[in-house]
C-alpha positions in Angstrom: 54.3 5.9 -66.2 51.5 2.8 -66.0 52.4 1.9 -62.6 51.6 6.5 -62.0 48.8 6.7 -63.1 46.8 3.9 -61.3 48.1 5.4 -58.1 47.5 8.2 -59.0 43.8 7.0 -60.0 43.5 4.9 -56.7 45.6 7.5 -54.3 41.8 8.0 -52.7 40.7 4.2 -51.9 41.2 3.4 -48.7 40.9 -0.2 -48.6 39.9 -3.0 -51.3 38.9 -6.6 -50.8 39.0 -9.4 -53.4 35.9 -12.1 -53.8 37.5 -15.1 -55.1 37.1 -18.9 -55.2 38.0 -21.4 -57.8 34.4 -22.5 -57.9 31.5 -21.5 -60.2 28.2 -21.4 -58.4 29.2 -20.9 -54.9 27.8 -17.6 -54.9 30.7 -15.4 -54.6 28.7 -12.4 -56.5 25.7 -12.6 -54.0 28.6 -12.4 -51.3 29.8 -9.0 -53.1 26.8 -7.9 -53.4 25.7 -8.3 -50.1 29.3 -6.8 -48.7 28.8 -3.8 -50.9 25.1 -3.1 -49.3 26.2 -4.4 -46.1 28.9 -2.2 -45.6 26.8 1.2 -47.2 23.9 0.4 -44.7 26.8 3.2 -43.2 25.9 6.2 -44.5 28.8 7.8 -43.3 31.2 5.2 -45.8 31.8 5.8 -49.6 31.6 2.3 -50.5 32.9 0.7 -54.7 31.8 -2.7 -56.5 34.2 -3.7 -59.3 32.8 -6.6 -61.2 36.0 -8.0 -63.3 33.6 -11.1 -64.0 33.9 -9.9 -67.8 32.0 -13.1 -69.5 28.9 -13.3 -67.1 28.8 -10.4 -65.3 25.7 -10.6 -62.4 26.1 -7.9 -60.7 24.0 -5.2 -63.0 21.1 -7.9 -62.3 21.9 -8.0 -58.7 22.2 -4.7 -57.7 19.2 -3.2 -59.4 20.5 -1.4 -62.5 19.9 -3.6 -65.4 20.3 -1.5 -68.7 22.3 1.4 -67.1 24.4 3.2 -68.9 28.5 4.4 -68.8 28.6 7.9 -68.9 31.6 10.0 -68.9 33.1 13.3 -67.7 36.1 14.7 -67.9 37.5 13.0 -64.9 37.0 9.8 -66.4 33.9 7.2 -66.7 31.3 7.3 -63.8 30.3 4.6 -61.6 26.7 4.1 -61.7 25.6 4.3 -58.0 22.7 2.5 -56.6 23.0 5.2 -53.1 24.7 7.9 -52.9 27.5 6.4 -50.8 27.7 3.1 -53.3 29.2 3.5 -56.9 29.3 -0.1 -59.2 30.9 -0.4 -62.5 30.9 -3.5 -64.3 31.3 -4.4 -68.2 27.4 -5.7 -67.8 27.1 -1.4 -68.3 29.3 -1.7 -71.6 26.9 -4.3 -73.6 24.0 -3.6 -75.4 21.9 -6.1 -74.3 21.9 -8.3 -70.9 21.8 -11.8 -73.4 24.9 -10.3 -75.8 28.0 -12.7 -75.1 31.7 -11.6 -74.3 34.1 -13.3 -76.6 37.8 -11.9 -75.7 41.0 -13.1 -75.5 43.0 -13.1 -72.3 44.7 -9.1 -73.2 41.0 -7.4 -74.1 40.1 -8.7 -70.4 43.6 -7.5 -69.3 43.4 -4.1 -70.7 39.3 -3.6 -69.7 40.4 -4.7 -66.3 43.4 -2.0 -66.3 40.7 0.8 -67.8 38.4 -0.1 -65.3 41.1 0.9 -61.9 42.6 3.6 -64.3 39.7 5.3 -66.2 36.8 5.5 -63.7 36.4 8.5 -61.3 35.8 6.7 -58.3 36.4 9.2 -56.3 36.9 8.9 -52.6 36.3 5.9 -51.4 36.3 3.4 -47.9 35.8 -0.1 -49.5 36.8 -0.9 -53.1 34.5 -4.6 -53.4 36.2 -6.5 -55.9 33.7 -9.3 -57.8 36.3 -12.1 -59.4 35.2 -14.9 -61.9 35.6 -18.3 -61.1 39.3 -20.2 -61.7 43.4 -18.4 -61.4 43.5 -17.2 -64.2 44.3 -13.8 -66.7 41.8 -12.1 -64.4 42.7 -12.7 -61.3 46.5 -12.0 -62.2 45.8 -9.1 -63.9 44.1 -7.8 -61.0 47.0 -8.8 -58.4 49.6 -7.2 -61.0 47.8 -3.6 -61.4 46.2 -3.2 -57.6 50.2 -4.3 -56.2 50.7 -0.6 -57.5 48.6 0.5 -54.1 47.7 -2.5 -51.8 45.3 -4.9 -51.5 44.0 -5.4 -47.9 43.1 -9.3 -48.3 41.1 -11.6 -50.3 37.8 -13.2 -48.8 37.4 -17.0 -50.1 34.1 -18.1 -50.9 33.4 -21.9 -50.7 30.2 -24.2 -50.5 30.5 -27.1 -47.7 31.0 -30.1 -49.9 34.9 -31.6 -51.0 34.2 -30.8 -55.5 33.9 -27.2 -54.2 36.8 -27.3 -51.2 39.6 -29.0 -54.1 39.0 -25.7 -56.3 39.2 -23.2 -53.2 42.1 -25.3 -52.3 43.7 -24.6 -55.2 42.6 -20.7 -55.0 44.0 -20.3 -51.9 47.5 -21.8 -52.9 47.3 -19.1 -55.6 46.6 -16.4 -53.3 50.3 -17.7 -51.7 52.0 -17.5 -54.9 51.3 -14.4 -55.6 51.1 -12.9 -52.1 48.0 -12.1 -51.8 46.7 -11.9 -48.0 44.3 -13.9 -47.5 41.1 -12.3 -44.6 39.3 -15.3 -44.0 36.9 -18.0 -45.8 32.6 -17.7 -46.2 31.2 -21.0 -45.9 27.8 -20.2 -48.5 24.7 -22.2 -48.1 26.1 -23.6 -45.1 22.3 -25.9 -44.1 18.8 -25.0 -44.8 16.4 -24.8 -42.1 13.3 -25.5 -42.9 11.2 -22.3 -42.3 7.9 -24.7 -40.8 9.5 -27.2 -38.7 12.7 -25.7 -38.1 14.6 -29.2 -38.9 18.2 -28.2 -40.6 19.2 -30.1 -43.6 22.3 -30.4 -45.6 21.7 -30.0 -49.2 25.6 -29.7 -49.7 27.0 -32.0 -47.4 30.4 -31.4 -45.6 31.5 -34.7 -46.3 35.7 -33.9 -45.8 34.6 -31.4 -43.0 33.3 -28.5 -44.5 35.1 -25.9 -44.5 35.7 -25.6 -41.1 38.2 -28.4 -41.1 40.3 -26.9 -44.4 40.9 -23.8 -43.0 41.6 -25.9 -40.1 44.3 -27.4 -42.4 45.5 -25.2 -44.3 45.3 -22.0 -41.2 43.4 -19.8 -42.8 40.0 -17.8 -40.7 36.8 -19.0 -41.2 34.6 -15.9 -41.3 31.7 -17.6 -40.9 29.3 -20.1 -42.4 25.7 -18.4 -44.2 23.1 -21.0 -44.1 21.1 -21.6 -47.5 17.6 -19.2 -47.8 15.8 -18.9 -51.0 15.0 -15.3 -49.8 18.6 -15.0 -50.9 18.0 -15.8 -54.8 14.8 -13.4 -54.6 15.7 -10.6 -53.7 19.3 -10.8 -56.0 16.8 -11.6 -58.7 14.2 -8.2 -57.6 18.2 -6.3 -57.6 16.8 -5.2 -53.9 19.0 -6.3 -51.0 18.4 -9.2 -49.4 19.9 -7.8 -45.8 17.3 -5.3 -45.9 14.4 -7.7 -47.0 15.0 -10.3 -44.9 16.4 -8.4 -41.1 15.8 -11.1 -39.0 16.9 -13.6 -40.8 19.8 -16.2 -39.7 21.9 -15.6 -42.7 21.8 -11.8 -42.9 22.7 -12.1 -39.1 26.0 -14.4 -40.1 26.3 -11.9 -43.2 26.4 -9.2 -40.7 29.1 -11.2 -38.4 31.3 -11.6 -41.1 30.9 -8.5 -42.4 32.3 -6.9 -39.0 34.7 -9.1 -39.1 36.0 -7.9 -42.4 36.2 -4.7 -41.0 37.3 -4.9 -38.6 39.9 -7.3 -40.5 40.4 -4.0 -42.5 41.0 -1.8 -39.7 43.8 -3.4 -38.3 45.9 -3.8 -41.6 45.9 -0.3 -42.0 47.4 0.8 -38.8 50.0 -2.3 -39.7 50.8 -0.6 -43.1 50.8 3.0 -40.8 53.6 1.7 -38.1 55.2 0.3 -41.5 55.6 3.5 -43.3 
C-alpha cells in the first residue's frame, strides 16, 4: 500500500535527479539550487527542488525563501514557490527559527523523507532535483528505496579537486553501484580560481592525484564538467539570488550551463530507453 501511495504521488514526475557527494562542503546545495534555477529558466519546464539534508537545510536560504511556511491543502503539503515553475520543499520551512537544531535519530529522518515524497503535492513536474546530505547513510538509503517505487534517472556526484574530497567521493560512487543507482556523472566544483584583476589562475584546492578527471577515467564514470571558483556564487547564495542570472558572462555560469545541458540530454535519453523497454 505504501509503495502504491508513493507511485501514485510521483506518477506525474518525469525526471528525478539526486545530487550526492560523500564529502561535506563541496557545494552540493549550491549545485542543486543552480541546477534548479538553470532548468527553470525554460518557462515550459516545471521544476521541483527537494532538500533532504535534515540537519543542515541550506536550500531555503539559497533560494531566498527563509521564513516561509509550508501550507496544507486537501491534496497535501504545498511546495513553496520561487517562480511559478519552480517549487521547493525543505525541513527548513518546518522549523520555528533557522538556528533551530534538528536532533533526530534515523527513523524520524526516514519518516520525514517519506512524508515529503508521499504528502507534497508537486503536481506535474518535469524535473525533481533532490539535494542530499553528505555521506552514504540513512537519508541516502531511504530516498533510493522510496524512489525505487517509481524511477530515478540517476545521480550527479559533486567533488572538489583535492584527494581529501575524492577519497570520500569514491565511496559515494561505490554506494551508487551497490544500490544500483545510475550515475549521470561527476562535477568538479571549485576547480581553480581566475583573478578578476590579473587573470592568472590559481589552484586553491590542488588536484594532487589528478583531480576528478583522473578519478573518472579510473572508475569509468563521466566527467560532466569543471566549475571554477567565483566569489559571486557565495554572495548570490547568501542573498537568495540565482548566480546564473546575476553573472551571465562568468566562466562559472558558462560551465554550469554546459553541465545542465548534459544532464538534460542524459535524462531525455534515459527516458527514451525506458519507453523502448516498456
